[in-house]
C-alpha positions in Angstrom: 17.9 -9.8 -30.3 19.3 -6.4 -30.9 16.8 -4.9 -28.6 17.8 -7.3 -25.8 21.5 -6.5 -26.3 20.6 -2.7 -26.0 18.6 -3.3 -22.9 21.4 -5.2 -21.2 23.9 -2.6 -22.3 21.7 0.3 -20.9 20.9 -1.6 -17.7 24.6 -2.5 -17.0 25.7 1.1 -17.8 23.1 2.6 -15.5 24.0 0.0 -12.8 27.7 0.9 -13.0 26.7 4.6 -13.0 24.8 4.1 -9.7 27.4 2.0 -8.0 30.1 4.4 -8.9 28.0 7.3 -7.7 27.5 5.5 -4.3 31.3 5.2 -4.0 31.8 8.9 -4.6 29.0 10.4 -2.5 27.1 9.7 0.6 24.0 11.6 -0.7 22.5 8.5 -2.4 22.9 6.2 0.6 25.1 7.2 3.5 25.0 3.7 5.0 26.2 2.0 1.8 28.9 4.7 1.3 30.2 4.1 4.8 30.3 0.4 4.2 32.1 0.9 0.9 34.7 3.1 2.6 35.4 0.5 5.3 35.6 -2.3 2.7 38.1 -0.4 0.6 40.5 -0.4 3.5 40.5 -4.2 3.3 40.6 -4.1 -0.5 43.7 -1.9 -0.5 45.5 -4.6 1.6 45.1 -7.2 -1.1 45.5 -4.9 -4.1 47.2 -6.9 -6.9 50.1 -4.4 -7.3 51.1 -4.7 -3.6 53.6 -7.4 -4.8 55.3 -4.7 -6.8 55.4 -2.3 -3.8 52.4 -0.1 -4.7 49.7 0.1 -2.1 46.9 2.6 -2.8 45.4 4.8 -0.1 41.9 3.3 0.5 40.1 6.7 0.1 41.9 7.3 -3.2 41.2 3.8 -4.3 37.5 4.2 -3.6 37.4 7.5 -5.5 39.3 6.2 -8.6 37.1 3.1 -8.9 34.0 5.2 -8.4 34.9 7.7 -11.1 35.9 4.8 -13.5 32.5 3.2 -12.9 30.6 6.4 -13.4 32.3 7.4 -16.6 32.5 3.9 -18.1 28.9 3.2 -17.1 27.7 6.4 -18.9 29.8 5.5 -22.0 28.5 1.9 -22.0 24.9 3.1 -21.8 25.0 6.1 -24.1 28.3 6.4 -25.8 29.2 5.7 -29.5 30.2 2.2 -30.4 34.0 2.6 -30.0 33.6 4.1 -26.5 31.1 1.4 -25.6 33.7 -1.2 -26.4 36.5 0.6 -24.5 34.2 1.0 -21.5 33.2 -2.6 -21.7 36.9 -3.6 -21.5 37.6 -1.3 -18.6 34.6 -2.5 -16.7 35.6 -6.1 -17.4 39.0 -5.4 -15.9 37.3 -3.8 -12.8 35.1 -6.9 -12.4 38.0 -9.3 -12.7 39.8 -7.2 -10.1 36.7 -7.2 -7.8 36.5 -11.0 -8.0 40.2 -11.4 -7.3 40.0 -9.1 -4.3 37.0 -10.9 -2.8 38.7 -14.3 -3.3 42.0 -13.0 -1.8 40.1 -11.8 1.2 38.6 -15.3 1.5 35.1 -13.9 1.4 32.2 -16.4 0.8 31.6 -17.2 -2.8 28.1 -15.6 -2.5 29.9 -12.3 -2.2 31.4 -12.8 -5.7 28.0 -13.3 -7.3 27.2 -9.7 -8.3 30.7 -9.2 -9.8 30.5 -12.5 -11.6 27.1 -11.8 -13.0 28.3 -8.4 -14.2 31.4 -9.9 -15.7 29.3 -12.5 -17.5 27.0 -9.8 -18.9 29.9 -7.7 -20.0 31.5 -10.6 -21.8 28.2 -11.4 -23.4 27.9 -7.8 -24.6 31.4 -8.1 -25.9 30.6 -11.1 -28.0 27.0 -10.2 -29.0 27.5 -6.5 -29.3 29.8 -6.9 -32.2 27.2 -8.5 -34.4 28.7 -12.0 -34.0 26.8 -14.4 -36.2 26.9 -18.1 -36.5 28.4 -19.1 -39.9 26.6 -21.6 -41.9 28.1 -25.1 -42.0 28.5 -25.1 -45.7 29.2 -22.1 -47.8 
């Protein structure tokens, strides 16, 4: 079971590293980077803090999310235990924000699938990664 948890952690970490890198640079995939840039214009319109008067610039929003995903992905995959837990929390917040954004834009539910799967795996890592064990019924 420990090997499976490590594989999921490494896989998720590298996945977030790649998705963050695509947000930051057009060298990996110019077409995907252009699409991300256009999507973040829409994402900025439904940013949760808009209600409080803060609306991020789409380009800065894309850059900040990209760097967070790169750093947190690296730490999730290869960092020490404490930094893995912190990066797990940060990525969980990012995924909740992604799901909120897609629902606020009234995107089809299928568009929420990748973020929902990632959120589920992050939560699984949060539970299983701590060495959670079932207590015997009688002690």
